[in-house]
Chimera marker file (.cmm) of the C-alpha trace (Angstrom):
<marker_set name="trace">
<marker id="1" x="54.667" y="71.282" z="-12.114" r="1" g="1" b="0" radius="0.5"/>
<marker id="2" x="55.937" y="71.632" z="-8.554" r="1" g="1" b="0" radius="0.5"/>
<marker id="3" x="53.311" y="72.434" z="-5.911" r="1" g="1" b="0" radius="0.5"/>
<marker id="4" x="55.478" y="75.055" z="-4.218" r="1" g="1" b="0" radius="0.5"/>
<marker id="5" x="57.599" y="75.974" z="-7.238" r="1" g="1" b="0" radius="0.5"/>
<marker id="6" x="58.522" y="79.631" z="-7.364" r="1" g="1" b="0" radius="0.5"/>
<marker id="7" x="57.577" y="80.460" z="-3.794" r="1" g="1" b="0" radius="0.5"/>
<marker id="8" x="61.186" y="80.319" z="-2.643" r="1" g="1" b="0" radius="0.5"/>
<marker id="9" x="62.315" y="82.911" z="-5.155" r="1" g="1" b="0" radius="0.5"/>
<marker id="10" x="59.441" y="85.188" z="-4.153" r="1" g="1" b="0" radius="0.5"/>
<marker id="11" x="60.450" y="84.960" z="-0.494" r="1" g="1" b="0" radius="0.5"/>
<marker id="12" x="64.110" y="85.558" z="-1.268" r="1" g="1" b="0" radius="0.5"/>
<marker id="13" x="63.175" y="88.685" z="-3.236" r="1" g="1" b="0" radius="0.5"/>
<marker id="14" x="61.060" y="89.961" z="-0.323" r="1" g="1" b="0" radius="0.5"/>
<marker id="15" x="63.939" y="89.461" z="2.111" r="1" g="1" b="0" radius="0.5"/>
<marker id="16" x="65.763" y="92.466" z="0.644" r="1" g="1" b="0" radius="0.5"/>
<marker id="17" x="62.846" y="94.754" z="1.498" r="1" g="1" b="0" radius="0.5"/>
<marker id="18" x="62.528" y="93.307" z="4.980" r="1" g="1" b="0" radius="0.5"/>
<marker id="19" x="66.247" y="93.813" z="5.667" r="1" g="1" b="0" radius="0.5"/>
<marker id="20" x="66.083" y="97.338" z="4.273" r="1" g="1" b="0" radius="0.5"/>
<marker id="21" x="63.451" y="98.298" z="6.851" r="1" g="1" b="0" radius="0.5"/>
<marker id="22" x="65.322" y="96.641" z="9.744" r="1" g="1" b="0" radius="0.5"/>
<marker id="23" x="63.301" y="93.463" z="9.921" r="1" g="1" b="0" radius="0.5"/>
<marker id="24" x="64.391" y="90.026" z="11.032" r="1" g="1" b="0" radius="0.5"/>
<marker id="25" x="63.791" y="86.844" z="9.077" r="1" g="1" b="0" radius="0.5"/>
<marker id="26" x="62.794" y="83.971" z="11.363" r="1" g="1" b="0" radius="0.5"/>
<marker id="27" x="62.346" y="80.789" z="9.398" r="1" g="1" b="0" radius="0.5"/>
<marker id="28" x="61.805" y="77.310" z="10.819" r="1" g="1" b="0" radius="0.5"/>
<marker id="29" x="64.724" y="75.935" z="8.819" r="1" g="1" b="0" radius="0.5"/>
<marker id="30" x="64.959" y="72.237" z="9.535" r="1" g="1" b="0" radius="0.5"/>
<marker id="31" x="64.703" y="72.652" z="13.310" r="1" g="1" b="0" radius="0.5"/>
<marker id="32" x="61.836" y="70.195" z="13.824" r="1" g="1" b="0" radius="0.5"/>
<marker id="33" x="60.649" y="67.023" z="12.041" r="1" g="1" b="0" radius="0.5"/>
<marker id="34" x="57.148" y="68.455" z="11.624" r="1" g="1" b="0" radius="0.5"/>
<marker id="35" x="58.579" y="70.818" z="8.978" r="1" g="1" b="0" radius="0.5"/>
<marker id="36" x="59.006" y="67.750" z="6.749" r="1" g="1" b="0" radius="0.5"/>
<marker id="37" x="55.465" y="66.566" z="7.504" r="1" g="1" b="0" radius="0.5"/>
<marker id="38" x="54.030" y="69.660" z="5.830" r="1" g="1" b="0" radius="0.5"/>
<marker id="39" x="56.214" y="69.487" z="2.747" r="1" g="1" b="0" radius="0.5"/>
<marker id="40" x="59.669" y="70.338" z="4.069" r="1" g="1" b="0" radius="0.5"/>
<marker id="41" x="59.713" y="74.045" z="3.234" r="1" g="1" b="0" radius="0.5"/>
<marker id="42" x="62.587" y="75.551" z="5.295" r="1" g="1" b="0" radius="0.5"/>
<marker id="43" x="61.399" y="79.102" z="4.526" r="1" g="1" b="0" radius="0.5"/>
<marker id="44" x="58.130" y="78.735" z="6.412" r="1" g="1" b="0" radius="0.5"/>
<marker id="45" x="54.647" y="77.414" z="5.974" r="1" g="1" b="0" radius="0.5"/>
<marker id="46" x="53.100" y="77.634" z="2.519" r="1" g="1" b="0" radius="0.5"/>
<marker id="47" x="49.829" y="76.446" z="1.084" r="1" g="1" b="0" radius="0.5"/>
<marker id="48" x="49.022" y="76.364" z="-2.606" r="1" g="1" b="0" radius="0.5"/>
<marker id="49" x="45.444" y="77.163" z="-3.558" r="1" g="1" b="0" radius="0.5"/>
<marker id="50" x="43.726" y="76.646" z="-6.854" r="1" g="1" b="0" radius="0.5"/>
<marker id="51" x="44.751" y="73.013" z="-6.994" r="1" g="1" b="0" radius="0.5"/>
<marker id="52" x="43.023" y="69.870" z="-5.833" r="1" g="1" b="0" radius="0.5"/>
<marker id="53" x="42.811" y="69.703" z="-2.043" r="1" g="1" b="0" radius="0.5"/>
<marker id="54" x="42.645" y="73.481" z="-1.476" r="1" g="1" b="0" radius="0.5"/>
<marker id="55" x="43.442" y="74.823" z="1.940" r="1" g="1" b="0" radius="0.5"/>
<marker id="56" x="45.916" y="73.945" z="4.637" r="1" g="1" b="0" radius="0.5"/>
<marker id="57" x="46.276" y="70.409" z="5.913" r="1" g="1" b="0" radius="0.5"/>
<marker id="58" x="46.562" y="69.507" z="9.581" r="1" g="1" b="0" radius="0.5"/>
<marker id="59" x="50.333" y="69.179" z="9.039" r="1" g="1" b="0" radius="0.5"/>
<marker id="60" x="50.425" y="72.717" z="7.567" r="1" g="1" b="0" radius="0.5"/>
<marker id="61" x="48.561" y="74.123" z="10.576" r="1" g="1" b="0" radius="0.5"/>
<marker id="62" x="50.899" y="72.308" z="12.981" r="1" g="1" b="0" radius="0.5"/>
<marker id="63" x="53.874" y="73.734" z="11.071" r="1" g="1" b="0" radius="0.5"/>
<marker id="64" x="52.318" y="77.227" z="11.277" r="1" g="1" b="0" radius="0.5"/>
<marker id="65" x="51.902" y="76.932" z="15.051" r="1" g="1" b="0" radius="0.5"/>
<marker id="66" x="55.500" y="75.815" z="15.374" r="1" g="1" b="0" radius="0.5"/>
<marker id="67" x="56.677" y="78.773" z="13.287" r="1" g="1" b="0" radius="0.5"/>
<marker id="68" x="54.638" y="81.120" z="15.492" r="1" g="1" b="0" radius="0.5"/>
<marker id="69" x="56.313" y="79.703" z="18.601" r="1" g="1" b="0" radius="0.5"/>
<marker id="70" x="59.716" y="80.074" z="16.974" r="1" g="1" b="0" radius="0.5"/>
<marker id="71" x="59.067" y="83.721" z="16.048" r="1" g="1" b="0" radius="0.5"/>
<marker id="72" x="57.906" y="84.456" z="19.625" r="1" g="1" b="0" radius="0.5"/>
<marker id="73" x="61.026" y="82.750" z="21.026" r="1" g="1" b="0" radius="0.5"/>
<marker id="74" x="63.368" y="84.783" z="18.808" r="1" g="1" b="0" radius="0.5"/>
<marker id="75" x="61.471" y="88.001" z="19.632" r="1" g="1" b="0" radius="0.5"/>
<marker id="76" x="61.926" y="87.329" z="23.367" r="1" g="1" b="0" radius="0.5"/>
<marker id="77" x="65.666" y="86.828" z="22.833" r="1" g="1" b="0" radius="0.5"/>
<marker id="78" x="66.042" y="89.990" z="20.726" r="1" g="1" b="0" radius="0.5"/>
<marker id="79" x="64.034" y="92.076" z="23.136" r="1" g="1" b="0" radius="0.5"/>
<link id1="1" id2="2" r="1" g="1" b="0" radius="0.2"/>
<link id1="2" id2="3" r="1" g="1" b="0" radius="0.2"/>
<link id1="3" id2="4" r="1" g="1" b="0" radius="0.2"/>
<link id1="4" id2="5" r="1" g="1" b="0" radius="0.2"/>
<link id1="5" id2="6" r="1" g="1" b="0" radius="0.2"/>
<link id1="6" id2="7" r="1" g="1" b="0" radius="0.2"/>
<link id1="7" id2="8" r="1" g="1" b="0" radius="0.2"/>
<link id1="8" id2="9" r="1" g="1" b="0" radius="0.2"/>
<link id1="9" id2="10" r="1" g="1" b="0" radius="0.2"/>
<link id1="10" id2="11" r="1" g="1" b="0" radius="0.2"/>
<link id1="11" id2="12" r="1" g="1" b="0" radius="0.2"/>
<link id1="12" id2="13" r="1" g="1" b="0" radius="0.2"/>
<link id1="13" id2="14" r="1" g="1" b="0" radius="0.2"/>
<link id1="14" id2="15" r="1" g="1" b="0" radius="0.2"/>
<link id1="15" id2="16" r="1" g="1" b="0" radius="0.2"/>
<link id1="16" id2="17" r="1" g="1" b="0" radius="0.2"/>
<link id1="17" id2="18" r="1" g="1" b="0" radius="0.2"/>
<link id1="18" id2="19" r="1" g="1" b="0" radius="0.2"/>
<link id1="19" id2="20" r="1" g="1" b="0" radius="0.2"/>
<link id1="20" id2="21" r="1" g="1" b="0" radius="0.2"/>
<link id1="21" id2="22" r="1" g="1" b="0" radius="0.2"/>
<link id1="22" id2="23" r="1" g="1" b="0" radius="0.2"/>
<link id1="23" id2="24" r="1" g="1" b="0" radius="0.2"/>
<link id1="24" id2="25" r="1" g="1" b="0" radius="0.2"/>
<link id1="25" id2="26" r="1" g="1" b="0" radius="0.2"/>
<link id1="26" id2="27" r="1" g="1" b="0" radius="0.2"/>
<link id1="27" id2="28" r="1" g="1" b="0" radius="0.2"/>
<link id1="28" id2="29" r="1" g="1" b="0" radius="0.2"/>
<link id1="29" id2="30" r="1" g="1" b="0" radius="0.2"/>
<link id1="30" id2="31" r="1" g="1" b="0" radius="0.2"/>
<link id1="31" id2="32" r="1" g="1" b="0" radius="0.2"/>
<link id1="32" id2="33" r="1" g="1" b="0" radius="0.2"/>
<link id1="33" id2="34" r="1" g="1" b="0" radius="0.2"/>
<link id1="34" id2="35" r="1" g="1" b="0" radius="0.2"/>
<link id1="35" id2="36" r="1" g="1" b="0" radius="0.2"/>
<link id1="36" id2="37" r="1" g="1" b="0" radius="0.2"/>
<link id1="37" id2="38" r="1" g="1" b="0" radius="0.2"/>
<link id1="38" id2="39" r="1" g="1" b="0" radius="0.2"/>
<link id1="39" id2="40" r="1" g="1" b="0" radius="0.2"/>
<link id1="40" id2="41" r="1" g="1" b="0" radius="0.2"/>
<link id1="41" id2="42" r="1" g="1" b="0" radius="0.2"/>
<link id1="42" id2="43" r="1" g="1" b="0" radius="0.2"/>
<link id1="43" id2="44" r="1" g="1" b="0" radius="0.2"/>
<link id1="44" id2="45" r="1" g="1" b="0" radius="0.2"/>
<link id1="45" id2="46" r="1" g="1" b="0" radius="0.2"/>
<link id1="46" id2="47" r="1" g="1" b="0" radius="0.2"/>
<link id1="47" id2="48" r="1" g="1" b="0" radius="0.2"/>
<link id1="48" id2="49" r="1" g="1" b="0" radius="0.2"/>
<link id1="49" id2="50" r="1" g="1" b="0" radius="0.2"/>
<link id1="50" id2="51" r="1" g="1" b="0" radius="0.2"/>
<link id1="51" id2="52" r="1" g="1" b="0" radius="0.2"/>
<link id1="52" id2="53" r="1" g="1" b="0" radius="0.2"/>
<link id1="53" id2="54" r="1" g="1" b="0" radius="0.2"/>
<link id1="54" id2="55" r="1" g="1" b="0" radius="0.2"/>
<link id1="55" id2="56" r="1" g="1" b="0" radius="0.2"/>
<link id1="56" id2="57" r="1" g="1" b="0" radius="0.2"/>
<link id1="57" id2="58" r="1" g="1" b="0" radius="0.2"/>
<link id1="58" id2="59" r="1" g="1" b="0" radius="0.2"/>
<link id1="59" id2="60" r="1" g="1" b="0" radius="0.2"/>
<link id1="60" id2="61" r="1" g="1" b="0" radius="0.2"/>
<link id1="61" id2="62" r="1" g="1" b="0" radius="0.2"/>
<link id1="62" id2="63" r="1" g="1" b="0" radius="0.2"/>
<link id1="63" id2="64" r="1" g="1" b="0" radius="0.2"/>
<link id1="64" id2="65" r="1" g="1" b="0" radius="0.2"/>
<link id1="65" id2="66" r="1" g="1" b="0" radius="0.2"/>
<link id1="66" id2="67" r="1" g="1" b="0" radius="0.2"/>
<link id1="67" id2="68" r="1" g="1" b="0" radius="0.2"/>
<link id1="68" id2="69" r="1" g="1" b="0" radius="0.2"/>
<link id1="69" id2="70" r="1" g="1" b="0" radius="0.2"/>
<link id1="70" id2="71" r="1" g="1" b="0" radius="0.2"/>
<link id1="71" id2="72" r="1" g="1" b="0" radius="0.2"/>
<link id1="72" id2="73" r="1" g="1" b="0" radius="0.2"/>
<link id1="73" id2="74" r="1" g="1" b="0" radius="0.2"/>
<link id1="74" id2="75" r="1" g="1" b="0" radius="0.2"/>
<link id1="75" id2="76" r="1" g="1" b="0" radius="0.2"/>
<link id1="76" id2="77" r="1" g="1" b="0" radius="0.2"/>
<link id1="77" id2="78" r="1" g="1" b="0" radius="0.2"/>
<link id1="78" id2="79" r="1" g="1" b="0" radius="0.2"/>
</marker_set>
């Protein structure tokens, strides 16, 4: 079993709806090493619950803050 298995396909399926309504997808990609520290998910931060160690780690929260900064930066540029 993969901790984040299946989440990528869910996100990719949601992208079609977001595009349809004129949204932008702003992922962290591999733009910062801290993405790897929280599991290396280039689609964004994800946390799996229902398994041992529930809840986000410090690395996940740092990744989430970085993603928030990245979204704000892209929004400023688009504006």
